[in-house]
TIRO-769883 format. One line per field, with one value per residue (C-alpha): residue in three letters; x, y, z. Coordinates in steps of 0.1 Angstrom, whole numbers, plus 5000, padded with zeros to 4 digits. Layout:
<nutis>
r	(ALA, ...)
x	(X, ...)
y	(Y, ...)
z	(Z, ...)
</nutis>
This chain:
<nutis>
r	(MET, ALA, GLN, LYS, ILE, GLN, PHE, THR, SER, ASP, SER, SER, GLY, SER, GLU, GLU, GLN, MET, LYS, GLY, SER, ASP, GLY, ARG, ALA, ASN, VAL, SER, SER, ARG, THR, ASP, SER, ARG, ALA, TYR, TYR, ASN, SER, ARG, ASP, LYS, SER, GLU, ALA, PHE, SER, LEU, VAL, TRP, ASP, ASP, ALA, SER, SER, ALA, ALA, GLY, ASP, TYR, ILE, VAL, TYR, TRP, LYS, ASN, THR, ASP, THR, THR, GLY, ARG, THR, LEU, VAL, LEU, GLU, SER, VAL, GLY, LEU, ASN, SER, GLU, GLN, ALA, ALA, SER, PHE, LYS, LEU, ALA, VAL, VAL, THR, GLY, THR, ALA, ALA, ALA, GLY, SER, THR, ILE, SER, PRO, PHE, CYS, LEU, ASN, ARG, ALA, THR, PRO, LYS, SER, ALA, GLN, ALA, VAL, ALA, MET, GLU, ALA, ALA, GLY, THR, ALA, ILE, THR, GLY, LEU, SER, VAL, VAL, GLY, THR, VAL, ASP, HIS, ALA, SER, CYS, SER, ALA, ASP, GLY, HIS, GLU, GLU, PHE, ARG, LEU, ASP, ASP, ARG, LEU, ARG, LEU, GLY, GLN, ASP, GLN, ALA, ILE, ALA, ILE, GLU, TYR, GLU, GLN, GLY, THR, THR, GLY, ARG, THR, TRP, GLY, VAL, ILE, PHE, GLY, TYR, TYR, GLU)
x	(8946, 8928, 8929, 8903, 8915, 8896, 8901, 8881, 8869, 8884, 8851, 8824, 8842, 8827, 8845, 8850, 8865, 8884, 8901, 8940, 8965, 8999, 8990, 8986, 8959, 8956, 8955, 8968, 8985, 8969, 8998, 8977, 8968, 8937, 8922, 8923, 8904, 8878, 8873, 8872, 8852, 8830, 8828, 8840, 8869, 8863, 8883, 8869, 8880, 8877, 8887, 8884, 8893, 8898, 8914, 8924, 8946, 8927, 8901, 8889, 8889, 8876, 8858, 8850, 8828, 8821, 8783, 8783, 8761, 8771, 8804, 8825, 8856, 8865, 8905, 8923, 8951, 8965, 8957, 8970, 8973, 8978, 8981, 8984, 9001, 9031, 9010, 9010, 8982, 8970, 8951, 8931, 8905, 8875, 8842, 8813, 8786, 8803, 8784, 8788, 8807, 8794, 8784, 8804, 8800, 8829, 8833, 8833, 8863, 8848, 8828, 8816, 8795, 8794, 8781, 8775, 8797, 8781, 8794, 8791, 8817, 8820, 8844, 8851, 8844, 8845, 8830, 8851, 8836, 8826, 8815, 8845, 8867, 8903, 8902, 8940, 8964, 8972, 9000, 9012, 9025, 9038, 9034, 9054, 9035, 9018, 9032, 9018, 9025, 9009, 8997, 9012, 8988, 8994, 8960, 8969, 8941, 8909, 8877, 8849, 8812, 8806, 8843, 8855, 8888, 8892, 8920, 8929, 8948, 8969, 8991, 8993, 8982, 8946, 8943, 8932, 8937, 8926, 8933, 8921, 8915, 8916, 8898, 8878, 8856, 8859)
y	(7141, 7158, 7194, 7219, 7241, 7272, 7287, 7310, 7292, 7304, 7297, 7308, 7332, 7316, 7306, 7264, 7242, 7209, 7184, 7178, 7161, 7171, 7206, 7203, 7196, 7162, 7172, 7162, 7188, 7199, 7190, 7177, 7200, 7223, 7202, 7172, 7188, 7204, 7168, 7150, 7175, 7192, 7169, 7202, 7190, 7180, 7166, 7178, 7155, 7162, 7142, 7159, 7136, 7166, 7197, 7222, 7253, 7280, 7257, 7263, 7226, 7228, 7254, 7257, 7284, 7290, 7294, 7292, 7319, 7315, 7332, 7303, 7305, 7279, 7272, 7254, 7233, 7219, 7209, 7177, 7180, 7153, 7156, 7129, 7159, 7181, 7213, 7245, 7252, 7284, 7285, 7319, 7335, 7341, 7359, 7355, 7327, 7293, 7276, 7250, 7225, 7195, 7198, 7179, 7177, 7179, 7146, 7149, 7132, 7123, 7094, 7086, 7116, 7130, 7164, 7184, 7212, 7245, 7250, 7251, 7230, 7219, 7202, 7205, 7168, 7175, 7210, 7239, 7260, 7294, 7327, 7334, 7365, 7364, 7385, 7375, 7347, 7324, 7302, 7285, 7248, 7227, 7189, 7166, 7142, 7116, 7138, 7151, 7184, 7204, 7238, 7237, 7262, 7251, 7265, 7301, 7303, 7314, 7321, 7340, 7338, 7337, 7337, 7310, 7295, 7279, 7260, 7269, 7245, 7272, 7255, 7219, 7198, 7185, 7156, 7141, 7161, 7150, 7159, 7168, 7197, 7194, 7221, 7227, 7249, 7270)
z	(7675, 7647, 7647, 7631, 7605, 7594, 7558, 7533, 7504, 7471, 7452, 7474, 7497, 7528, 7559, 7559, 7583, 7578, 7599, 7597, 7617, 7629, 7625, 7586, 7562, 7545, 7509, 7475, 7453, 7419, 7397, 7367, 7340, 7342, 7313, 7335, 7364, 7340, 7325, 7360, 7379, 7355, 7322, 7303, 7282, 7245, 7213, 7181, 7153, 7116, 7084, 7049, 7017, 6994, 7010, 6985, 6990, 7006, 7021, 7056, 7068, 7105, 7126, 7162, 7178, 7215, 7219, 7257, 7273, 7308, 7307, 7303, 7280, 7255, 7262, 7233, 7243, 7211, 7176, 7159, 7120, 7094, 7058, 7028, 7008, 7018, 7032, 7052, 7076, 7093, 7126, 7128, 7151, 7128, 7125, 7100, 7098, 7088, 7060, 7034, 7054, 7075, 7112, 7137, 7176, 7201, 7219, 7259, 7272, 7306, 7295, 7330, 7329, 7295, 7286, 7252, 7244, 7239, 7202, 7167, 7149, 7113, 7090, 7053, 7045, 7008, 7007, 7021, 7049, 7038, 7052, 7075, 7077, 7095, 7127, 7134, 7127, 7158, 7142, 7111, 7105, 7076, 7072, 7050, 7029, 7052, 7081, 7113, 7129, 7159, 7170, 7208, 7223, 7260, 7271, 7257, 7231, 7249, 7232, 7247, 7239, 7201, 7194, 7169, 7153, 7119, 7103, 7066, 7044, 7031, 7006, 6991, 6965, 6969, 6993, 7026, 7057, 7093, 7128, 7163, 7184, 7221, 7242, 7276, 7289, 7321)
</nutis>
């Protein structure tokens, strides 16, 4: 026999009811990552892929700014870095107006119901991104030639409205760099 279970909704605060059996609710646990649920339920998980054929030491090679005006935060999960040359990279929170690079668009990972990210994003693509000032350095990483490295952020880097990050090709011989940034809005 089904029993009614009454509870307070954690999103609306209203009293709600559901039916359960054996004195318990028939529910599944939320064991997947927050990115999974933001992708599945809200179509708010994105990847930002860049590719620069001629990164040089000191160049900003990719930039992502949260332009959402509804109060949502851009949460950055991880960054994958690849480099043709042995190189070091710096991930920084930046201010300023990004210029001189090429505009790119974050790619919605929920292809069943895709949305557009509320963002300004750029890649160097032959011309370094300019106009930025570092607010704070988040992390450094080094790649061997033809190597791969990651900034493992684990959802800890959170950007509010009009906050941005950029990755700098700190040191290395001029050569190709490419990679991906994974993030979601909540």
